[in-house]
LOVEXDREN-730742 format. One record per residue (C-alpha): residue number from 1; x, y, z; residue in three letters. Coordinates in steps of 0.02 Angstrom, whole numbers, plus 50000, padded with zeros to 5 digits. Layout:
NUM	X	Y	Z	ALA
...
% end
This chain:
1	49988	50004	49988	LEU
2	50087	50163	49939	ARG
3	49974	50319	50005	LEU
4	50078	50417	49864	THR
5	49977	50338	49716	ASP
6	49839	50448	49701	PRO
7	49711	50331	49642	GLU
8	49742	50231	49803	GLN
9	49707	50371	49899	CYS
10	49543	50398	49809	PHE
11	49491	50234	49837	GLY
12	49537	50250	50026	ILE
13	49437	50434	50055	GLY
14	49299	50341	49936	GLY
15	49285	50193	50047	GLY
16	49290	50292	50210	LEU
17	49148	50389	50134	ALA
18	49050	50243	50062	GLY
19	49058	50160	50258	LEU
20	49008	50310	50339	THR
21	48849	50337	50223	THR
22	48793	50143	50251	ALA
23	48812	50180	50431	ARG
24	48718	50337	50409	GLY
25	48585	50239	50313	ILE
26	48576	50090	50442	ALA
27	48570	50208	50586	ARG
28	48413	50298	50533	ARG
29	48326	50158	50425	SER
30	48238	50097	50581	SER
31	48148	50289	50587	LEU
32	48104	50286	50385	TRP
33	48011	50108	50443	ARG
34	47898	50184	50579	LEU
35	47785	50243	50411	GLY
36	47639	50149	50362	ARG
37	47671	50114	50155	PRO
38	47571	50200	50061	ASP
39	47536	50150	49860	PHE
40	47588	50287	49784	ARG
41	47596	50275	49566	LEU
42	47466	50381	49544	ASP
43	47517	50557	49447	ARG
44	47675	50497	49395	PRO
45	47733	50624	49310	LEU
46	47681	50735	49457	LEU
47	47750	50649	49562	ARG
48	47935	50639	49461	LEU
49	47922	50828	49433	ARG
50	47901	50846	49625	GLY
51	48069	50753	49658	LEU
52	48170	50833	49534	LEU
53	48120	50993	49616	VAL
54	48157	50950	49789	GLU
55	48309	50853	49716	LEU
56	48402	50999	49627	PHE
57	48298	51163	49693	GLY
58	48320	51092	49883	GLY
59	48132	51180	49916	ARG
60	48118	51114	50092	ARG
61	48314	51130	50152	GLN
62	48287	51313	50096	LEU
63	48159	51356	50233	ARG
64	48324	51368	50334	ASP
65	48406	51483	50211	PRO
66	48585	51442	50290	LEU
67	48571	51247	50301	ALA
68	48472	51247	50131	GLY
69	48608	51328	50050	SER
70	48758	51234	50116	ALA
71	48662	51084	50075	HIS
72	48644	51137	49883	LEU
73	48828	51199	49851	LEU
74	48896	51031	49925	ILE
75	48752	50948	49804	LEU
76	48799	51050	49653	TYR
77	48987	51060	49682	GLY
78	48984	50858	49702	PHE
79	48877	50829	49543	CYS
80	48988	50925	49458	ALA
81	49145	50847	49501	GLU
82	49090	50676	49476	MET
83	49034	50732	49275	VAL
84	49206	50828	49272	ALA
85	49304	50667	49344	THR
86	49182	50563	49231	SER
87	49213	50662	49069	LEU
88	49439	50656	49104	ILE
89	49388	50452	49137	SER
90	49286	50418	48961	ILE
91	49429	50533	48870	GLN
92	49558	50394	48937	ASP
93	49466	50254	48902	TRP
94	49391	50290	48735	SER
95	49553	50370	48662	GLY
96	49438	50505	48578	VAL
97	49514	50676	48660	HIS
98	49381	50798	48660	PHE
99	49462	50879	48819	LEU
100	49546	51013	48708	GLU
101	49573	51216	48685	GLY
102	49451	51323	48742	ARG
103	49331	51191	48776	PHE
104	49453	51094	48884	TYR
105	49497	51275	48969	LEU
106	49300	51333	49013	GLY
107	49287	51151	49075	TYR
108	49426	51166	49196	SER
109	49363	51329	49242	LEU
110	49193	51258	49293	LEU
111	49260	51113	49376	ALA
112	49363	51239	49496	ASP
113	49231	51356	49522	LEU
114	49106	51206	49570	PHE
115	49227	51124	49680	GLY
116	49271	51287	49767	ILE
117	49065	51303	49802	ALA
118	49074	51129	49872	GLY
119	49189	51180	49982	LEU
120	49128	51324	50050	ILE
121	48966	51239	50065	GLY
122	49044	51127	50188	ILE
123	49110	51258	50268	GLY
124	48953	51332	50293	MET
125	48880	51173	50379	ALA
126	49043	51158	50487	ALA
127	48995	51343	50550	TRP
128	48826	51327	50581	ARG
129	48864	51161	50689	ARG
130	49016	51213	50757	ALA
131	48976	51387	50809	PHE
132	48773	51438	50766	LEU
133	48711	51262	50849	ARG
134	48527	51267	50824	PRO
135	48431	51186	50978	ALA
136	48345	51065	50826	HIS
137	48514	51013	50775	LEU
138	48591	50876	50884	HIS
139	48778	50832	50803	THR
140	48885	50688	50841	VAL
141	49059	50618	50773	PHE
142	48971	50547	50600	ASP
143	48902	50726	50548	ASP
144	49109	50773	50570	TRP
145	49171	50628	50500	LEU
146	49057	50656	50342	SER
147	49077	50833	50337	LEU
148	49270	50800	50365	ALA
149	49261	50663	50209	LEU
150	49180	50770	50098	LEU
151	49296	50904	50123	GLY
152	49452	50778	50104	LEU
153	49349	50732	49917	VAL
154	49369	50902	49858	PHE
155	49523	50945	49930	LEU
156	49597	50784	49841	GLN
157	49535	50847	49689	GLY
158	49609	50988	49687	PHE
159	49770	50924	49741	ALA
160	49756	50789	49618	ILE
161	49728	50899	49485	GLU
162	49889	51032	49541	GLY
163	49992	50905	49530	ALA
164	49946	50856	49356	ARG
165	49957	51037	49299	ILE
166	50146	51057	49391	ALA
167	50215	50906	49298	VAL
168	50115	50891	49134	SER
169	50043	51087	49083	GLU
170	50104	51225	49195	LEU
171	50191	51306	49045	GLU
172	50069	51277	48929	GLU
173	49901	51340	49026	HIS
174	49993	51464	49157	ALA
175	49864	51583	49142	ASP
176	49699	51630	49243	LEU
177	49592	51476	49188	TRP
178	49652	51359	49360	GLN
179	49694	51454	49486	ARG
180	49604	51363	49609	ALA
181	49707	51198	49580	SER
182	49890	51279	49582	LEU
% end
């Protein structure tokens, strides 16, 4: 095991995040089972629209503006980083190089901005838990571990991209497009 290998570090971080998520789901599943089942297959388009509004619009979460904004920044940041990483993987595996020129620079800028947004969201969530401490919010170790692992995922992405740029592209793209990674 060499912790200098980025893929192994990513695997270890992802594994820890997955275990933390599985543990949280297992602990909360008893709460979810308290409700009675209801057959809800009517109005599928309306239900799908409601799901998408809740998932990507955060309607309920935004009732508390700080918490809702933090959650949405983390969600959007993570989703954008997943898409960015997937595009790199598709390019590497397919051999078709489409991340070039101005498209690559815009793609890199957006990926960096969404990564920064995710880190800001994590900072907001940590601030809320550490300093604001709403009475209804019961913070446990798992909450801090989840925030730390999410932060690690974002920071790890910046570190890996920065190392890649330093090794292969520093003089070619030494402009304002990729400052978050450097």
